[in-house]
C-alpha positions as CSV (number, residue, x, y, z in Angstrom):
1,Q,107.4,101.7,84.6
2,V,108.9,102.2,87.9
3,Q,109.2,98.8,90.3
4,L,109.6,99.1,94.0
5,V,110.5,95.9,96.0
6,E,110.3,96.0,99.3
7,S,112.4,93.3,101.9
8,G,113.0,93.0,105.7
9,G,109.8,92.4,107.1
10,G,109.2,89.9,109.6
11,L,108.1,88.5,113.0
12,V,109.8,90.5,116.1
13,Q,109.1,90.7,119.8
14,P,108.0,93.8,121.0
15,G,110.6,96.4,121.9
16,G,112.9,94.7,119.0
17,S,114.1,95.9,115.9
18,L,114.0,95.7,111.8
19,R,115.0,97.5,109.0
20,L,112.9,97.8,105.7
21,S,114.5,98.1,102.1
22,C,112.8,99.6,99.2
23,A,115.0,99.1,96.3
24,A,113.6,101.0,92.9
25,S,114.2,99.7,89.5
26,E,115.1,103.4,87.9
27,S,117.3,106.1,89.2
28,I,115.0,108.4,88.4
29,T,113.5,107.7,91.8
30,R,116.5,109.8,93.2
31,I,114.8,113.1,92.3
32,Y,111.4,112.3,93.9
33,T,110.0,112.1,97.7
34,M,109.5,108.6,98.5
35,G,107.6,107.3,101.6
36,W,106.7,104.4,103.5
37,Y,102.6,103.7,104.5
38,R,101.3,101.0,106.4
39,Q,98.2,99.0,106.6
40,A,97.1,97.2,109.4
41,P,93.8,94.9,109.0
42,G,90.6,96.3,108.5
43,K,92.2,99.9,108.8
44,Q,93.3,102.5,106.2
45,R,96.4,102.8,104.9
46,E,98.3,105.6,106.9
47,L,101.6,107.4,106.3
48,V,104.6,106.5,108.2
49,A,107.5,108.7,107.0
50,T,108.6,110.7,103.9
51,I,112.0,111.7,102.7
52,T,112.8,114.4,100.0
53,S,115.4,114.1,97.4
54,G,117.3,116.2,99.6
55,G,117.1,114.0,102.7
56,T,114.4,116.2,104.4
57,T,112.4,113.6,106.6
58,N,108.8,113.4,108.1
59,Y,107.0,111.3,110.5
60,A,103.7,110.1,111.9
61,A,103.6,111.0,115.4
62,S,102.9,107.6,116.1
63,V,106.5,106.5,115.2
64,E,108.7,109.9,115.9
65,G,111.4,109.0,118.0
66,R,111.5,105.3,116.9
67,F,111.5,105.1,113.3
68,T,114.2,106.3,110.9
69,I,113.9,106.8,107.2
70,S,116.9,107.1,105.1
71,R,117.8,106.4,101.4
72,E,121.1,105.5,99.5
73,A,120.7,107.3,96.0
74,A,123.5,105.2,94.3
75,K,121.7,102.2,95.2
76,N,118.3,103.6,94.5
77,T,117.3,102.2,97.9
78,V,115.0,103.8,100.6
79,Y,115.1,102.4,104.3
80,L,112.9,102.5,107.3
81,Q,114.7,101.4,110.4
82,M,112.1,100.8,113.0
83,D,113.4,100.5,116.5
84,G,111.4,99.9,119.9
85,L,108.4,98.0,118.0
86,K,105.1,97.9,119.7
87,P,102.4,95.4,119.1
88,E,100.3,98.2,117.1
89,D,103.0,98.5,114.4
90,T,101.9,95.6,113.0
91,A,100.8,96.1,109.7
92,V,101.8,95.7,106.1
93,Y,104.3,98.1,105.2
94,L,104.4,99.5,101.8
95,C,106.9,102.0,99.9
96,N,105.2,104.9,97.7
97,L,107.0,107.1,94.9
98,P,104.5,109.7,93.9
99,T,105.6,111.2,90.3
100,V,103.8,113.5,88.2
101,F,102.8,110.7,86.0
102,K,102.1,108.0,88.1
103,N,102.0,106.7,91.9
104,Y,103.9,103.8,92.2
105,W,103.7,101.2,95.0
106,G,105.3,98.3,95.9
107,Q,104.0,94.8,96.9
108,G,104.5,95.4,100.5
109,T,106.3,93.4,103.4
110,Q,104.2,92.3,106.3
111,V,105.7,93.5,109.8
112,T,104.6,91.6,113.1
113,V,105.2,92.3,116.6
114,S,103.9,89.8,118.9
115,S,105.6,88.3,121.8
């Protein structure tokens, strides 16, 4: 059973930055693509970014050029660097690990962008 623990959320002003972390409990996560999703109140969960085991990244159009996903295999951790934050980025951000056995989710971390 893999556990994903997110951290790094908080309140930030528009234009500010945050770095989210997702720590996995198992090293097997290194062979899988991992991703970040977000869900705002009253809206559907949406994909933010993904990164493959080889480091290939993919971003939603709404965050392209502002967010950067990366991973540190030795720490079983995936990061989401968020720069140029906008009020519309406000949401709960969730880490995702889709495996052949199960689709794992973290508990989420709140990001609020407001002046």
